[in-house]
Every structure is written in structure tokens, then in C-alpha cells.
C-alpha positions in Angstrom: -66.0 -45.4 47.1 -66.2 -44.5 43.5 -69.1 -42.2 42.4 -70.7 -42.1 38.9 -73.0 -39.2 38.2 -75.6 -39.2 35.4 -78.8 -37.6 34.3 -77.6 -34.3 33.1 -78.8 -32.8 29.9 -80.5 -29.9 28.2 -83.9 -28.7 29.3 -86.0 -25.6 28.8 -86.7 -23.2 31.7 -89.4 -24.6 33.9 -88.5 -28.2 33.1 -87.2 -30.9 35.4 -84.2 -33.3 35.5 -83.2 -36.0 38.0 -79.5 -36.5 38.6 -78.3 -39.8 39.9 -75.0 -40.6 41.6 -74.2 -44.3 41.9 -71.6 -45.4 44.4 -69.4 -48.5 43.8 -69.4 -49.2 47.5 -71.9 -48.9 50.3 -72.9 -45.4 51.2 -74.4 -46.7 54.4 -71.2 -45.7 56.2 -71.0 -42.3 54.7 -71.8 -39.4 57.0 -73.1 -37.2 54.3 -73.8 -37.0 50.6 -73.7 -33.7 48.7 -74.4 -32.2 45.3 -72.3 -29.3 44.2 -72.3 -27.3 41.0 -69.9 -25.1 39.1 -70.9 -22.6 36.5 -68.4 -21.1 34.1 -66.1 -18.5 35.8 -67.8 -19.2 39.1 -66.7 -21.1 42.2 -68.1 -24.5 42.9 -71.0 -24.2 45.3 -72.9 -26.6 47.5 -76.4 -27.1 46.2 -77.8 -29.8 48.5 -76.7 -31.9 51.4 -78.1 -35.0 53.1 -76.8 -36.7 56.2 -76.9 -40.4 57.0 -79.8 -39.6 59.3 -81.8 -38.0 56.5 -81.3 -34.4 57.5 -81.2 -32.1 54.4 -79.9 -28.7 53.6 -80.2 -26.6 50.5 -78.7 -23.5 49.0 -81.2 -20.7 49.2 -81.2 -20.4 45.4 -82.7 -23.9 45.0 -84.9 -24.3 48.1 -88.4 -25.4 47.2 -87.2 -26.6 43.7 -84.6 -29.2 44.3 -84.8 -32.4 46.4 -81.9 -34.6 47.5 -82.6 -38.2 48.5 -80.8 -41.5 48.9 -81.5 -45.1 48.2 -79.2 -47.1 50.4 -80.2 -50.4 48.8 -79.1 -49.1 45.4 -76.1 -47.1 46.9 -77.4 -44.1 45.0 -78.1 -40.5 45.8 -80.5 -38.4 43.7 -81.1 -34.8 43.0 -84.6 -34.0 41.7 -84.5 -30.6 40.0 -87.8 -28.9 39.2 -88.7 -25.5 37.9 -85.3 -25.2 36.4 -83.9 -21.7 35.6 -81.2 -20.7 33.2 -79.0 -19.8 36.2 -79.1 -23.4 37.2 -76.9 -24.2 34.2 -73.7 -25.7 35.5 -71.7 -28.9 35.8 -73.1 -30.8 38.8 -70.9 -33.0 41.0 -71.8 -35.5 43.6 -69.7 -35.8 46.7 -69.5 -38.2 49.6 -68.0 -37.9 53.1 -67.4 -41.3 54.6 -66.0 -43.1 57.5 -64.5 -42.1 60.8 -61.8 -40.0 59.1 -64.3 -38.2 56.9 -62.7 -39.3 53.6 -64.1 -37.2 50.7 -64.9 -38.7 47.3 -66.0 -36.9 44.2 -67.8 -38.1 41.1 -67.2 -36.8 37.6 -69.4 -33.9 36.7 -72.6 -34.1 34.7 -73.6 -31.0 32.6 -77.0 -29.4 33.1 -78.0 -26.7 30.6 -81.2 -24.8 31.0 -82.3 -22.6 28.1 -84.6 -19.6 28.5 
């Protein structure tokens, strides 16, 4: 599975962006899809998680503002980000955990910059 993230950009505080992560193969067999982010001089952190049964989990810092979803027909996972804050500025990465052995795949990052 190869992952291609897109949708990042620059936005003012309070704005919205939607990130997309397109998979080269089927994500139907993946156990979970995730979005991580990494800000300068900070560790990469899990932002949102969705299982193949549709269960979701969010970091406390984004609850109520971000929504993760998948479109299995398009082999794509999305991250809708609303009410963006300057502290959301980071490189965002998509991640997939697939198969019986839990192989992990990463997409390249997409930069999100939120100005105050």
C-alpha cells in the first residue's frame, strides 16, 4: 500500500481545510487508518484514528474540530479540519495499519500552516 497525502496549505485561524490520503491499493483490508502531525521541535503525535469498523478516536486537542472518515470505494481517508488554530500548524502524515501482521505504511507529509 502506498499513501499519497494532499490538501495542506495556508489558512487563517478559524478556517478549514480537508486533507486527503489516497491509497494505491485497497484499504478495505486495513485494520486502521490514522492521521499524525509533527510540529517543529515536537514529537509526532496521533491526531485521529479510524478502524475498519468505523470507530474513531481523536486527540483531545482536536476533538469537536476535526473529523476523520474513509471512502473505501475511492481508497481514500480524509481529515476535515475546522476552526483551525495556529497551534494546529504542522506537517500532517497519514498512516495505515494493514493485514494480519499489522504492516504499517506512511504517506509523505503535507504542510498545514494556520496564521493568527
